[in-house]
Every structure is written in structure tokens, then in C-alpha cells.
N, C-alpha and C positions, 0 to 999 in steps of 0.2 A: 538515955538507953547510950551505953558504951559502944565506941567501935567494934569490938568484940562482940558483944552481941548482935549487933547488926549484921556483921560478918557472918556469924553463925545462922542468923534467921534466914538471910540470903541463901546461904547453902542448903539449908533444910528444904526451904521452898523449891530450889531447882531440883533437889533429889527425893522430894517426899513420896514419888511414884515407885522408888525402890522399897521405902518403909512399907507403903501400902501392900506392895505385892508380898513382901515376907510377912506382913501381917495377915495377909488373906490366906497364904500357905499353911501357916501355923496354926490360926483359929478360925473355926466355923461360923461362931455366932459373932454378929455385928459387934455386941457389947464388949466382948472378949478380944475381938480385933482392935476396937479402939483404945481398950487398955494396953494391948501389946503395942500400938502405934505409939501412945504417948510414954510407956516405958523405955522404948526404944530410942525416942527422942530424948528422953530424961538422960538415958547413958550415954549417949552421943555428947550431948551437953557437957555432962561431967567429965569425959574423956576429952573433949576438945581442946582445951589448954595445952594438952600434951601432944595435940596433932602439929607435927613438925613439916608436913608438907613434903615427906621423902617418898612418897605415893601419891597417887590420885587421890583426891578426896572421896571420890565413890568408893574406890577400892577398900580405902580406911572405913569408912562407914558400913560396906557391905560384911567385913567382918566382924564390928560391933554388933551389927543388926542381927546377923544369924546367930551369934554366940547369945546375945539376949533372949531370941524368939526361943531357942534351944532350952535356955534357962527357965525362961518362963512357961513353957509348955510343961515341963517337969515339976515346977512348983506349983502350977496350978493344977496339975492333973484332972483337966475337964476335957471331957469328950461330948459333943453332942452332934446331932445332924446338922447338916448344910440347911439353911433356911434361904428362901429368897430374900436378897438385901435390898436395901434402899442405898443406891449409890448417889443419889441426888446432890448430897453436899459434896461429891467430888465432881470435878469440872469435867463435863464430856461435851466435846462439841456436837450440835445437833447433826451434822454430815458424817461425823465419825461413827455414829450409833448404829449398830448391825445386830439386829435381834437374834438372827441366827448365829452370829458369832457370840453374842452374850451367852446364849444357851450353851454353845460348846464350851465355852470358857468356864461356865458354871460345873459343867459335868467335870472338867479336867481338874477343877480346883478340889471337887467332891473326892475325885479319886486321888489326889494329892494327899488329901486329909487322911487318907488312911495308911499313908507311909510312916515309917519311924522318921524321928527328926534329923536324923543324918541324910536318910534319902532324900528327904525334902530338899535339904541344903544341895545335894547334888543335882536335883532336877531344876532347882532356883538356878544354880550357876549355868546348867545346861540351856534352860530357857534365854538366860541372859546373854548367851553367846560368849562365855568365857572360854578360853583356850585351856587345853590339859594344863599347861605350866601355871597359867593363872590360878587354875584351882588347886594345883599343889601347892603353890605358895599361899593361899588364902587358908588351905586346910592343912599344912604342914605335914603333907605325905610326898610320895614319889609320885610322878607321871604315871608310871605303871599301874600303882595302886589306884590313881583317879580312873584311868581305863576301866579296870575291872570293877570299882565299885559303882561308876557312872553306868556302865552296861547292867549290873545288877539292879540298880534302882530305875532305870528305864524299862526293863523286862519285868519287874514288879509293877510298876505303873500300866505299862500295856497290859499285863494280866488284869489288872483291876479294872481296866477300861473296857476290856473285853467281857467279864464278868459282868459289868454294868450295862452292856449293849441292849438296847429294847429291840 
């Protein structure tokens, strides 16, 4: 294994949570999420030799991962209902597991799946605590446009969550 490959694997291991979150936001079935996770990792690997370190690796990864997810979603054109998923292959520490939190997350992801791909990206950036400037830089739009689109995406998500409240 070359040093470039090892460096890449170390960075992917450190940032796999980002890839998992994006995969989960864009795909509701486990097999589809796994496929998207793999596709994102592949696209990052293909682009990695061109990474010059002019930004944080995570910032660069977000952009590739979100673009890949949007393209993947459009190309697959698959929609299905969210199912209970097996998270056993993702490391969850025993003391970190909270059934109530997991149920809320499941409802949130179910609602997110009902958004269009661009709104999903805005919600992802919001949940990751990106600033308006960071989102504007990532999306290639003005900060004012980010605020408008972010509010619309959040309102759509709130509406969906309110409709699905039992």
C-alpha cells in the first residue's frame, strides 16, 4: 500500500460519519445507502490526487459527497419507504445509545427523505452547523440566497414533521 493510499484511508476513516449522514439523508433503504456510501468513497478517491489542501479536507469532502449524492439520487430514481435499519455495523458505544433519540432521528430522517435533493443539502449543512458564508462558498450562491433557501428548506421540513406527528 502506498503512502497516498494509507493517507486517504486514514482521512476516510476519520470522516466516515459525514459520508454516512449524507448517505442516510439521500437514501432510505439500507442497500441503497451502502451503495451511495461506496459511490461517495469512490468519487472521493478518484478526486483525491487533486486535493491540494487549499481548504479543510472535510470541506472538500462535503462538496464531493453532496454532489455525488444528488447525482446518484437522480440516476437511481428510487424512492421507497424508510425501514427499520440495522446499525450494528456502525460503531455505537453502549453508553451513547438512547432509544428515544434514535426514534426521533428516525422520524427526522424520514421527513428529510421527503425533501428535494437541494433542500436536503441545505438541511445537512444546517445540521452540521455550517455558517451562512460556508454554505454560500460550498453552494456557489450568495449568503442572502442561502438564508432564503435555508429558511424555505427548514419550513418544508417543519411542515413535514408536523404532518407526520402522531
